[in-house]
C-alpha positions as CSV (number, residue, x, y, z in Angstrom):
1,X,10.5,-12.1,-6.0
2,X,8.7,-14.9,-4.2
3,X,7.3,-14.0,-0.7
4,X,8.4,-10.3,-1.0
5,X,6.6,-7.2,0.1
6,X,6.5,-3.9,-1.8
7,X,6.3,-0.8,0.3
8,X,5.3,2.5,-1.3
9,X,5.1,6.1,-0.1
10,X,4.1,9.5,-1.6
11,X,6.0,12.7,-1.9
12,X,4.5,16.0,-0.7
13,X,1.6,17.8,-2.4
14,X,1.5,21.2,-0.7
15,X,4.2,23.9,-1.0
16,X,4.5,24.2,2.8
17,X,5.1,20.5,3.4
18,X,8.8,19.6,4.0
19,X,8.1,15.8,3.9
20,X,5.4,13.2,3.7
21,X,4.8,11.3,7.0
22,X,4.5,8.0,5.1
23,X,7.8,8.5,3.5
24,X,9.3,9.6,6.8
25,X,8.2,6.3,8.3
26,X,9.9,4.3,5.6
27,X,13.0,6.4,5.9
28,X,13.2,5.6,9.6
29,X,12.9,1.9,8.9
30,X,15.7,2.1,6.3
31,X,17.9,4.3,8.6
32,X,17.5,1.8,11.4
33,X,18.2,-1.2,9.3
34,X,14.8,-2.7,10.1
35,X,13.9,-4.0,6.7
36,X,15.3,-7.3,5.3
37,X,16.0,-8.0,1.6
38,X,12.5,-9.4,1.2
39,X,11.2,-5.8,1.1
40,X,11.1,-3.6,-2.0
41,X,10.7,0.1,-1.7
42,X,9.0,2.6,-4.1
43,X,9.3,5.9,-2.3
44,X,8.1,9.4,-3.0
45,X,5.7,8.5,-5.8
46,X,3.9,11.6,-7.2
47,X,0.6,12.7,-5.8
48,X,-1.0,12.3,-9.2
49,X,-4.1,10.3,-10.2
50,X,-2.5,8.9,-13.3
51,X,1.2,8.7,-12.4
52,X,0.9,7.1,-9.0
53,X,-1.0,3.9,-10.0
54,X,1.1,3.7,-13.2
55,X,4.3,3.7,-11.3
56,X,3.2,1.3,-8.6
57,X,1.7,-1.2,-11.0
58,X,4.9,-1.0,-13.1
59,X,6.9,-1.8,-10.0
60,X,4.6,-4.7,-9.2
61,X,5.2,-6.1,-12.6
62,X,8.9,-5.7,-12.2
63,X,9.4,-7.2,-8.8
64,X,6.4,-9.5,-8.5
65,X,5.7,-9.1,-4.8
66,X,3.2,-11.2,-2.9
67,X,2.1,-8.3,-0.8
68,X,1.8,-4.6,-1.5
69,X,1.6,-2.1,1.4
70,X,0.8,1.4,0.1
71,X,1.4,4.2,2.6
72,X,0.0,7.7,2.6
73,X,-0.1,10.7,5.0
74,X,-3.2,11.7,6.9
75,X,-2.5,15.1,8.4
76,X,-5.7,15.2,10.4
77,X,-5.3,11.8,12.1
78,X,-3.3,10.8,15.2
79,X,-3.1,7.1,14.7
80,X,-2.1,4.6,12.0
81,X,-5.2,3.8,10.0
82,X,-5.5,0.5,8.1
83,X,-7.9,1.1,5.2
84,X,-10.2,-1.9,4.7
85,X,-11.6,-0.7,1.4
86,X,-11.3,1.7,-1.6
87,X,-14.2,3.4,-3.3
88,X,-14.8,4.6,-6.8
89,X,-17.8,5.4,-9.0
90,X,-17.8,1.8,-10.1
91,X,-18.1,0.4,-6.6
92,X,-16.2,-0.7,-3.5
93,X,-13.2,-3.0,-3.3
94,X,-12.1,-4.6,0.0
95,X,-8.6,-5.8,0.9
96,X,-8.3,-9.6,1.1
97,X,-6.4,-9.2,4.4
98,X,-8.1,-9.9,7.8
99,X,-7.6,-6.4,9.1
100,X,-9.0,-7.1,12.5
101,X,-6.4,-9.8,13.2
102,X,-3.7,-7.6,11.6
103,X,-4.1,-4.8,14.3
104,X,-4.9,-7.0,17.3
105,X,-3.3,-5.6,20.5
106,X,-1.6,-2.7,18.7
107,X,-1.5,0.5,20.7
108,X,-1.7,3.3,18.1
109,X,-3.5,1.6,15.1
110,X,-7.1,1.5,14.1
111,X,-9.2,0.3,11.2
112,X,-10.8,2.8,8.7
113,X,-13.4,2.4,6.0
114,X,-12.6,5.9,4.6
115,X,-9.5,6.2,2.5
116,X,-10.6,9.6,1.4
117,X,-11.5,10.7,-2.1
118,X,-8.0,11.8,-3.2
119,X,-5.0,10.0,-4.7
120,X,-4.6,7.6,-1.8
121,X,-8.0,6.1,-2.3
122,X,-7.6,6.1,-6.1
123,X,-4.2,4.3,-5.9
124,X,-5.6,1.8,-3.5
125,X,-8.6,1.1,-5.8
126,X,-6.4,0.8,-8.9
127,X,-3.9,-1.6,-7.3
128,X,-6.7,-3.8,-5.8
129,X,-8.3,-3.9,-9.3
130,X,-5.0,-4.8,-10.9
131,X,-4.3,-7.7,-8.4
132,X,-7.8,-9.0,-9.2
133,X,-7.0,-8.9,-12.9
134,X,-3.6,-10.7,-12.4
135,X,-3.9,-12.4,-9.0
136,X,-0.8,-14.6,-9.5
137,X,2.7,-13.5,-10.3
138,X,3.3,-13.0,-14.0
139,X,6.3,-14.2,-16.0
140,X,9.1,-11.5,-16.0
141,X,8.6,-8.9,-18.7
142,X,11.3,-6.8,-20.3
143,X,9.2,-3.6,-20.2
144,X,6.7,-3.1,-17.4
145,X,4.6,-1.0,-19.8
146,X,3.8,-4.2,-21.8
147,X,0.6,-4.5,-19.7
148,X,-1.0,-1.0,-19.5
149,X,-2.1,-0.3,-16.0
150,X,-5.3,1.5,-17.2
151,X,-6.2,-1.4,-19.4
152,X,-5.7,-3.9,-16.6
153,X,-8.0,-1.8,-14.3
154,X,-10.7,-1.2,-16.9
155,X,-10.9,-4.9,-17.7
156,X,-12.4,-5.6,-14.3
157,X,-14.7,-2.5,-13.9
158,X,-17.9,-3.4,-12.3
159,X,-16.7,-6.5,-10.4
160,X,-16.5,-6.3,-6.6
161,X,-15.7,-9.9,-5.9
162,X,-12.3,-11.3,-5.0
163,X,-10.5,-13.5,-7.5
164,X,-8.7,-16.4,-5.9
165,X,-5.0,-15.7,-6.0
166,X,-1.8,-15.2,-4.1
167,X,-1.2,-11.5,-4.0
168,X,-2.7,-8.9,-1.7
169,X,-2.7,-5.2,-1.0
170,X,-3.4,-3.0,1.9
171,X,-3.3,0.8,2.5
172,X,-1.9,2.4,5.6
173,X,-2.5,6.1,6.5
174,X,0.3,7.5,8.6
175,X,-0.2,10.5,10.9
176,X,2.4,13.3,11.1
177,X,5.3,11.9,13.1
178,X,6.2,13.8,16.2
179,X,8.4,12.9,19.2
180,X,5.4,11.8,21.2
181,X,4.1,9.3,18.7
182,X,7.1,8.3,16.5
183,X,8.4,5.3,18.5
184,X,4.9,3.8,18.9
185,X,4.0,4.3,15.2
186,X,7.3,2.6,14.2
187,X,6.6,-0.3,16.6
188,X,3.0,-0.8,15.4
189,X,4.0,-0.6,11.7
190,X,6.8,-3.1,12.2
191,X,4.4,-5.5,13.9
192,X,2.0,-5.1,11.0
193,X,4.8,-5.9,8.5
194,X,5.9,-8.9,10.5
195,X,2.3,-10.2,10.5
196,X,1.9,-9.6,6.8
197,X,5.3,-11.4,6.2
198,X,4.0,-14.4,8.0
199,X,1.0,-14.5,5.6
200,X,3.1,-14.4,2.5
201,X,5.5,-17.1,3.7
202,X,2.8,-19.6,4.6
């Protein structure tokens, strides 16, 4: 869908976890009716190195968003963290979004250059690679698997330069939501979404 934004979140990965903060944040937005029909949701994707990027890329192929906002939980952080880059053994990929402008004047949001070395970072890297392989929306496909996510990623291994295009991705790490931070986190995240929306509708 033209000018749409895809929001993704993970499920839990530890037995003691009752929910994932990133998914909790999306749930709040849905419950409060704060998302318009220009947003697509892919919630509670598995914390799995193969399944997570496969499911997100398949969703990208299905809905053709102009912006992808992947969200993950960071239990050891107290603020929203906008990840500026993803790292793999093949190099570093940066988001095409001006992150400094994105978080200007926000109260509980900072920039990060460390998306970790787990599934969050891996998903971010894979999606950035995919969008560099197919920077413009593709014609609709009957089966998302027609273009294998692993093949799309492998075709650009070793390239760290941005390919001109119309689609972007950013990763947001969400702290555990508690009464003392929830309203501010929701406010900051909504501001980020509104600023990203203004980019895709230009």
